[in-house]
C-alpha positions, 0 to 999 in steps of 0.5 A: 749527352755524355762525355763519352759521346763527345769523345766519340765525335772527336775520335771520328774527326781525328781518324776521318772515318767512323770505321777507323774510330770504332777500331780505336775505341774498341767498339763496333761500328754500328754502336758508334754510329748509333751514339752519333745519331742519338746526339744528333737527334738530341740537339736537332743538328747534323754533325756529319755529312754522310756520302759514299766516299765517307763522312765530313763535318757539317757547319753545325758539326764544326761548331759542335766540335768546338764546344766539345773540345772545350768541355772535355778539356775542362772536364779533365782538369776538373777530375784532376783537381778533385779526384787526383786522377792521372791526366788523360792522354794528351792529344795534339796535332801540328802540320808544318812546312819543312822548318827545322825550328818547327821540329825543335819547338815540337821537341821542347814541347814533348820534353816538357811534358809530365804526363805518362801518356800522350799522343802528339802528331808532327806533320811535315807536309806540303803546303796545300795539305797543311791548309786542308789539315787545319780546315778539316780539323786534322791539325790544330795549327799549321806553320806556313810563310807568306811573301809578296809573291804568294800572299794574295793567292794563299790569303784567299785560299785561307779565307775560302777555307775559313782559316786565319793566318797570324804572323809570327816573325819576319826572316831574311832569306838565307840559303842552307848549304853544306859546311864544305860547299865552295860558297860556305866561307862567304858572308853572303851569296847572290842568285848568280853565285848559286847558278852552277849548283843544284837547287833543292826544293820540296815537291808539292804534289798535284798542287805544284803551283809556284804559289805553294812553293816552300822556297821564295824566288821559285819562278827564277829560272835554274838549270839544275833542280831536284825535288824531294819530299822530306827534310832529311833527304834534302839535307843529305843531297845538300852535302852529297851534291853541293846543292842549296835550298832557300829558307828562313835561316834558323837552324839548330845544331843539336838537331841538324848537326854542324854539317849544314850552315845558313848563309844570307841571300842578297835579295830584297825578298822577305819571308813572313812566317806564321800559323793558320788556325781554324777559328771554329776550334778552341786550341788545346793548351798544348797547341798554345804551349807549342806556339810559346815554344816557337816564340822562344826559339825565334827570340833566341835567334835574335828575331822579333816576334809579332805581337798578337 
């Protein structure tokens, strides 16, 4: 076994295919396939299940990947310490529901890097896809929320996918509205107050179940609903149409400006926001640092962070 072979395995997992990994590694696809087969023969395991639609990690492969990440991380640290080598390109991938604080924490993480090279990925995406990303090792962790309505369904899905949910904090629901919205001067609003205005929500694609909704109270009947796929569009529509969406209430004016404000929503509901991880992999130092950035932002907003 060589460190290069371990890097091959991780690149294949990140790319999702041998052909794409070969392109990124600048080697031929047969050479990469042979390197994987040699590793499988050496350890007597099948790392990847192969089928006409592509490849996927086997159960042995998932365990192997966990060890491979740890070995490479330690090898990089060893080389930096004794050979004064430039740190290797840092790679980290995060998937999240559409939260401004998740983006803010990511910005802080990147700004504090002293590396010349890094390759970080932040995916603001649908709830089901976040679970799939973490399950299939495309992301190291995923940011989602639970409440009384969705927790049984999502926790079963986490369990079936071999994932663990770790709570970060609890938030009282707020609505995001334009600073010029007719309700912007209110200290709080009710669902009845909001009825005349368009409700903006993130569409969930094929898995468009109420349980996957990013907004609580998703089953409340509404006369006007607009589904969007990204946060920038949603914010533009909040301003242009006097719309509203329901969220955690954490905003950052440096990233979002002063055109959007958060107003408390009168409800007994509570959002428990946290992160999911795949226990089969070892979180990189960058994923762990990202979690610390999240916790700092949450504390700065006056909210209590769950103790692990």
